[in-house]
C-alpha positions in Angstrom: 106.2 -227.8 276.0 106.6 -230.5 273.2 108.4 -228.6 270.4 107.1 -231.3 267.7 103.6 -233.4 268.2 105.3 -236.3 266.6 105.9 -238.6 269.2 107.9 -242.2 269.5 105.7 -244.7 270.7 107.0 -247.1 273.5 107.8 -250.7 272.5 109.0 -253.6 274.6 112.4 -254.9 273.7 113.1 -251.8 270.9 112.8 -248.3 272.6 115.8 -248.3 274.6 117.9 -245.4 275.3 120.2 -245.4 272.1 117.0 -245.5 270.0 115.4 -243.2 271.9 118.2 -240.7 271.4 118.1 -241.2 267.8 114.4 -240.7 267.1 114.7 -237.5 269.1 117.5 -236.3 267.0 115.4 -237.1 263.9 112.6 -234.9 265.4 110.5 -237.0 267.6 108.6 -234.8 270.2 108.6 -237.1 272.9 110.6 -240.3 273.0 109.1 -242.7 275.4 110.7 -245.9 277.0 109.2 -249.5 277.0 106.7 -250.0 279.8 107.9 -250.4 283.1 106.0 -252.5 285.7 104.7 -250.8 288.8 106.2 -253.7 290.9 109.2 -252.1 292.3 110.8 -255.3 293.5 110.9 -256.2 290.2 113.3 -253.4 289.1 116.5 -255.2 289.8 115.8 -257.5 286.8 117.9 -256.5 283.7 114.8 -255.7 282.0 113.5 -253.2 284.2 116.9 -251.7 284.5 116.9 -250.6 280.8 113.3 -249.0 281.8 114.4 -246.7 284.7 115.1 -243.2 284.5 118.1 -242.3 282.5 119.8 -238.9 283.8 121.4 -238.5 280.8 118.6 -238.6 278.4 117.2 -235.6 276.8 114.4 -233.7 278.8 111.7 -234.3 278.9 112.0 -238.0 280.3 109.0 -240.0 280.1 108.7 -243.2 281.8 105.6 -245.3 281.1 104.0 -247.6 283.9 101.6 -250.6 283.7 99.9 -252.0 286.8 96.8 -253.1 288.4 97.0 -251.7 291.9 96.4 -248.2 292.3 98.5 -247.9 295.1 101.6 -249.7 293.6 101.1 -247.5 290.4 101.2 -244.5 292.7 104.3 -245.3 294.4 106.0 -246.6 291.3 105.5 -243.0 290.1 106.6 -241.2 293.0 109.9 -243.0 293.0 110.2 -242.4 289.2 109.7 -238.8 289.7 111.8 -238.8 292.4 114.9 -240.5 289.9 114.1 -237.4 287.7 111.3 -238.3 285.5 109.2 -235.3 284.0 106.3 -237.1 282.6 104.6 -240.3 283.9 102.6 -242.0 280.9 100.2 -245.0 282.2 99.7 -248.0 279.8 96.1 -248.8 279.4 96.6 -250.0 275.9 98.8 -253.1 275.7 96.9 -256.1 274.5 99.6 -258.7 275.4 97.9 -261.7 276.9 100.5 -261.9 279.6 99.8 -258.3 280.9 96.0 -258.4 280.6 96.1 -261.9 282.4 97.4 -259.6 285.3 94.5 -257.2 284.5 96.4 -254.2 283.7 97.1 -252.8 280.0 93.9 -252.7 278.1 92.3 -255.3 280.2 91.5 -252.3 282.5 89.1 -251.0 279.5 86.2 -253.5 281.0 86.6 -252.2 284.3 86.1 -248.3 284.2 85.5 -247.6 288.0 89.0 -249.5 288.8 90.3 -247.5 285.6 89.2 -244.3 287.4 90.5 -245.0 290.4 94.2 -245.8 289.4 94.1 -242.5 287.3 92.8 -240.6 290.1 95.3 -242.2 292.8 98.4 -241.6 290.2 97.4 -238.2 289.3 97.2 -237.0 293.1 100.6 -238.8 293.7 103.0 -236.7 291.6 103.4 -232.9 290.9 104.4 -233.6 287.0 102.0 -234.3 284.1 100.4 -237.7 283.7 99.4 -238.8 280.0 97.7 -242.2 279.2 97.9 -244.3 276.5 95.1 -246.3 275.4 92.6 -248.2 272.6 89.6 -247.5 271.2 87.4 -249.8 273.4 87.3 -253.6 274.4 86.1 -255.1 270.9 84.5 -253.3 267.9 81.2 -253.7 269.6 82.3 -252.1 272.9 84.1 -249.2 271.8 84.3 -247.2 275.1 87.3 -245.1 274.0 84.8 -242.0 274.8 83.9 -242.7 278.1 87.1 -243.5 278.9 88.9 -240.1 277.6 85.9 -238.3 279.4 87.0 -240.2 282.7 91.0 -239.6 281.8 90.1 -236.1 281.7 88.4 -235.8 285.0 91.0 -237.5 286.7 93.7 -234.8 285.6 95.1 -236.7 282.9 96.9 -233.9 280.7 97.3 -235.9 277.3 95.9 -238.7 275.6 97.1 -240.9 272.9 94.8 -243.6 271.3 95.6 -246.7 269.4 93.1 -246.8 266.7 92.3 -250.7 267.5 90.5 -252.0 270.2 91.9 -254.6 272.9 90.7 -257.6 270.8 92.1 -256.4 267.8 95.7 -256.5 268.9 97.4 -255.1 265.8 95.5 -256.8 263.3 93.6 -255.2 260.6 93.2 -252.0 259.9 93.3 -249.1 262.6 90.4 -246.5 262.5 90.2 -243.2 263.3 86.4 -242.6 263.7 86.7 -243.0 267.5 89.5 -240.9 267.8 87.3 -237.9 266.2 84.4 -238.6 268.5 86.9 -238.5 271.4 88.4 -235.4 270.3 85.1 -233.8 270.3 84.2 -234.6 273.8 87.6 -233.8 275.3 89.5 -230.5 276.0 93.0 -232.4 276.7 95.2 -233.0 273.8 94.9 -236.2 271.9 97.5 -238.3 270.1 96.5 -240.6 267.5 98.8 -243.8 267.1 98.5 -246.9 264.7 99.3 -247.6 260.9 100.9 -244.7 260.4 104.0 -245.2 258.5 104.5 -242.6 256.0 104.1 -238.6 255.7 100.9 -239.4 253.7 99.3 -241.7 256.5 100.4 -239.2 258.8 97.8 -236.4 257.1 95.2 -238.8 256.5 95.0 -239.9 259.8 95.1 -236.1 261.0 92.4 -235.3 258.7 90.2 -238.4 259.5 90.8 -238.1 263.5 91.1 -234.2 264.3 94.0 -235.1 266.6 96.3 -232.8 268.0 99.2 -234.9 267.3 100.7 -238.4 266.3 102.5 -241.1 267.8 104.6 -243.3 265.5 105.7 -247.0 266.5 106.2 -249.8 263.8 106.6 -247.2 261.6 110.0 -245.9 262.5 111.7 -249.2 262.9 114.4 -249.2 260.2 113.3 -245.5 259.4 114.1 -243.0 262.2 113.9 -240.4 259.4 110.1 -240.9 259.5 109.8 -237.9 262.2 111.6 -235.4 260.5 109.9 -236.3 257.1 106.7 -236.0 258.7 107.0 -232.6 260.0 108.4 -231.3 257.0 105.5 -233.0 255.2 102.7 -231.4 257.5 104.8 -227.9 257.4 105.3 -227.3 253.6 103.3 -230.3 251.6 106.5 -231.6 250.1 108.2 -234.8 250.4 111.5 -234.9 251.7 114.3 -236.8 249.9 115.3 -239.9 251.6 118.4 -239.9 253.3 121.2 -240.9 251.0 122.6 -244.5 250.8 125.8 -243.3 252.7 124.7 -241.0 255.2 122.1 -244.1 256.0 124.9 -246.4 256.5 126.8 -244.0 258.7 123.7 -243.9 260.9 123.2 -247.7 261.2 127.2 -247.6 261.9 126.7 -245.1 264.6 123.6 -246.5 265.9 125.5 -250.0 266.0 128.6 -249.2 267.9 126.3 -247.2 270.5 124.7 -250.8 271.1 128.1 -252.3 271.7 129.1 -249.6 274.0 125.9 -249.6 275.9 124.9 -253.3 276.4 128.3 -255.4 275.6 128.9 -258.2 273.2 126.0 -260.3 274.0 123.0 -257.9 274.0 124.6 -255.6 271.8 125.3 -258.2 269.0 121.3 -259.0 269.6 119.8 -255.3 269.4 122.5 -254.7 266.5 121.0 -257.7 264.7 117.5 -256.7 265.5 117.9 -253.2 264.2 120.0 -253.7 261.5 117.3 -256.3 260.2 114.7 -253.4 260.1 117.1 -250.9 258.3 117.7 -253.6 255.5 114.0 -254.2 255.1 113.6 -250.2 254.5 116.4 -250.0 252.4 117.7 -252.5 250.3 119.8 -250.3 248.6 122.3 -250.8 251.6 125.7 -252.4 250.4 125.2 -255.0 253.4 123.9 -258.7 253.1 121.3 -259.6 255.5 122.2 -263.1 255.5 126.2 -262.7 256.2 125.4 -259.8 259.1 122.8 -262.1 260.9 125.5 -265.0 260.9 128.2 -262.7 262.4 128.7 -264.1 266.1 130.9 -261.4 267.8 130.8 -257.4 267.5 134.1 -257.7 265.4 132.6 -259.4 262.8 129.6 -257.3 262.4 132.0 -254.1 262.8 134.2 -255.4 259.7 130.7 -255.7 257.6 129.6 -252.1 258.3 133.2 -250.6 257.5 132.9 -252.8 254.3 129.6 -251.2 253.8 130.9 -247.8 254.5 133.4 -248.1 252.2 131.4 -249.2 249.4 129.4 -246.2 249.6 132.7 -244.0 249.4 133.3 -245.6 245.9 129.8 -245.4 244.6 
């Protein structure tokens, strides 16, 4: 049961455990990890290790898998469920060239018989819900999202997330939701809308245009984990929530960064911190923290000094 149908999108290099936990704390109904290859012999890499089941993660735990071979995908799903995954999500939406060159991700939208075989094989292999993330089609002239949705429903997929762009569009242009509206009219399973949702007003508009059952937020949450709670409150009350104070925002950033150091160590923690703080500063230019100085800090200790100074500045504001 999803308490709030506003979900956090899986994003490679971003949706590691600390970020997922933070988004769940801020109201995200589900927080999905970055896509994991179905080739289990590659799971020993540092990148894949970050995408496996985390026993201490708030449930339900959702793992997204990507691949081309139905049997490998099914075997990977079985292993992940054995490790504690509560939901398996299949990625058929990634437009990245390196993924599509392996005939995975959104490349599968051009081979519907194979897409159908994958869905049936994975659904039959596990005893937990299987969901699907996809796109509206291959190109703007080949929007086969309705057909894909019907295949998914018949295969036993229990929830469908659709990004409002085609494979060829990548993340360019403006997401459209008329295809999602057509999908919603043709299937009974829940449909989640994804793409260009950066504010409560966007959320309301997308729900009105698509008729979707819920929303998935990706890039719109970067530096703004409060967006989940803001959207939920706005959809319930019609009123915009006040943004967190500068002091509260600095507290969250500091806690977030310290957790990154603790989990990832000095080298990778430093890199994650630079990325995350950069997004926070884009969203909140009022923070008493200089982007240039923070990015130039070469150790966690140096970054921590800057965060402590920012916290101290908030105390005297």
